[in-house]
C-alpha positions as CSV (number, residue, x, y, z in Angstrom):
1,M,8.8,29.3,32.9
2,R,6.8,26.0,32.5
3,T,4.4,27.7,30.1
4,S,7.2,28.9,27.8
5,L,8.8,25.4,28.0
6,W,5.6,23.8,26.9
7,A,5.1,26.4,24.2
8,A,8.6,25.7,22.9
9,L,8.0,21.9,23.0
10,L,4.7,22.2,21.1
11,T,6.3,24.4,18.5
12,L,9.1,21.9,18.0
13,L,6.6,19.0,17.7
14,A,4.5,21.0,15.2
15,S,7.5,21.8,13.0
16,V,8.7,18.1,13.1
17,T,5.1,17.0,12.1
18,I,5.0,19.5,9.2
19,S,8.5,18.6,8.1
20,A,7.6,14.9,8.1
21,A,4.4,15.5,6.1
22,T,6.3,17.6,3.5
23,H,9.0,14.9,3.2
24,A,6.4,12.2,2.5
25,Q,4.8,14.3,-0.3
26,D,8.2,14.9,-1.9
27,R,9.0,11.2,-2.4
28,P,9.4,10.4,-6.1
29,Y,7.4,7.2,-6.7
30,E,8.4,5.4,-9.9
31,A,7.6,2.1,-11.6
32,G,10.0,-0.6,-10.5
33,Q,10.4,0.6,-6.9
34,V,9.9,-1.9,-4.1
35,W,8.8,-0.7,-0.7
36,A,8.3,-2.0,2.8
37,Y,5.3,-0.4,4.5
38,S,3.7,0.1,7.9
39,T,1.6,-3.0,8.5
40,T,0.3,-5.3,11.2
41,E,2.6,-7.8,12.9
42,A,0.9,-10.6,11.0
43,D,2.2,-9.2,7.7
44,A,5.7,-8.3,8.8
45,G,8.0,-8.5,5.8
46,S,5.2,-7.9,3.3
47,L,6.3,-5.7,0.4
48,I,4.8,-3.8,-2.5
49,K,6.1,-3.0,-5.9
50,I,5.0,-0.1,-8.0
51,Q,4.4,-1.8,-11.4
52,E,3.2,1.2,-13.3
53,V,2.2,4.9,-12.9
54,D,-0.9,5.9,-14.8
55,Q,-3.2,8.9,-15.1
56,I,-7.0,8.7,-15.1
57,G,-9.9,11.1,-15.2
58,P,-10.5,14.3,-17.0
59,E,-7.5,16.1,-18.6
60,D,-8.2,19.3,-16.5
61,D,-8.2,17.3,-13.2
62,P,-6.3,14.0,-13.6
63,M,-5.6,11.6,-10.9
64,I,-2.3,9.7,-10.7
65,V,-2.8,6.0,-10.1
66,Y,-0.1,3.7,-8.9
67,H,-0.6,0.1,-10.0
68,I,1.1,-2.0,-7.4
69,S,1.5,-5.7,-6.5
70,M,1.7,-6.8,-2.9
71,I,3.4,-9.9,-1.5
72,G,3.6,-11.5,1.9
73,I,0.0,-11.2,3.1
74,Q,-0.8,-13.8,5.8
75,I,-4.1,-15.5,5.7
76,P,-5.3,-17.2,9.0
77,N,-4.7,-21.0,8.9
78,V,-2.9,-20.9,5.6
79,S,0.8,-21.7,5.7
80,D,2.0,-19.7,2.7
81,P,1.4,-16.0,2.4
82,I,-0.6,-14.8,-0.6
83,E,0.3,-12.4,-3.4
84,I,-1.9,-9.8,-4.9
85,S,-1.0,-9.1,-8.5
86,H,-2.8,-5.7,-8.9
87,L,-4.0,-3.0,-6.7
88,P,-4.7,0.5,-7.9
89,V,-3.7,3.0,-5.2
90,S,-3.4,6.8,-4.7
91,R,-0.4,8.8,-3.8
92,E,-2.0,9.4,-0.4
93,T,-2.0,5.7,0.2
94,L,1.7,5.5,-0.5
95,D,2.5,8.6,1.5
96,A,0.6,7.2,4.5
97,S,2.1,3.7,4.2
98,V,5.6,3.2,2.7
99,T,8.5,3.2,5.1
100,V,11.7,2.0,3.4
101,Q,12.7,1.6,-0.2
102,M,14.0,-2.0,-0.8
103,S,16.1,-3.7,-3.4
104,P,14.2,-4.2,-6.6
105,D,15.5,-7.8,-6.9
106,V,12.4,-9.3,-5.3
107,E,10.0,-11.4,-7.5
108,F,6.4,-10.1,-7.8
109,P,3.5,-11.5,-9.7
110,D,2.6,-10.2,-13.2
111,Y,0.0,-7.4,-12.9
112,H,-1.1,-7.0,-16.5
113,E,-4.2,-9.2,-16.3
114,G,-5.4,-7.6,-13.1
115,K,-4.9,-4.1,-14.5
116,Q,-6.8,-5.0,-17.7
117,T,-9.7,-6.3,-15.6
118,W,-9.7,-3.2,-13.5
119,A,-9.6,-0.9,-16.6
120,E,-12.5,-2.8,-18.3
121,A,-14.6,-2.5,-15.1
122,N,-13.8,1.3,-14.8
123,G,-12.5,0.3,-11.3
124,G,-11.8,2.7,-8.5
125,V,-8.6,3.6,-6.6
126,F,-7.7,2.8,-3.0
127,T,-7.1,5.8,-0.8
128,I,-6.8,4.0,2.5
129,T,-3.5,2.7,3.9
130,L,-1.7,-0.4,2.6
131,A,-2.2,-2.0,6.0
132,E,-6.0,-1.4,5.8
133,I,-6.0,-2.9,2.2
134,A,-4.1,-6.0,3.5
135,S,-6.7,-6.4,6.3
136,L,-9.6,-6.1,3.8
137,L,-8.0,-8.7,1.6
138,R,-7.5,-11.0,4.5
139,D,-11.1,-10.6,5.6
140,Q,-12.3,-11.3,2.0
141,V,-9.9,-14.1,0.9
142,A,-10.0,-16.4,3.9
143,P,-13.8,-16.9,3.7
144,Q,-13.7,-17.3,-0.1
145,M,-11.0,-19.9,0.2
146,A,-13.2,-21.8,2.6
147,D,-16.2,-21.4,0.3
148,D,-14.2,-22.8,-2.6
149,G,-13.3,-25.9,-0.7
150,V,-9.7,-24.9,-0.2
151,V,-8.3,-26.8,2.8
152,L,-7.0,-24.2,5.3
153,G,-4.2,-24.9,7.6
154,G,-1.2,-26.7,6.2
């Protein structure tokens, strides 16, 4: 009896997991959408906006790139959160990260200059989660601000 109960429970969990994975892959991501995403407590309230959807790579095997902006990233000892104007991310990044679509009436920085710099450098595409990207940015920006003589802490 216990064995069949466990088997039924595992089957149910597996079907829920497969259903959730399929649902995430079915999300239609479009330019203009604003999303909340799974993040650390430090960045609670941070949002992303899909600024543009692009295609790169060879015609026979293209990759879809989502050019996003991110707001609300907290830097240690800095009172105001920072904004990132341009981040190129994959669909896998969005599928693994976004949680709730928000109102598009939130102001985001212009992304065009960042996208142009990225294109000129033949830049890559992030495939890690948005929370991991925010953590990397935090780890890189705080020391750079200190090196540039920016006074940290309010």
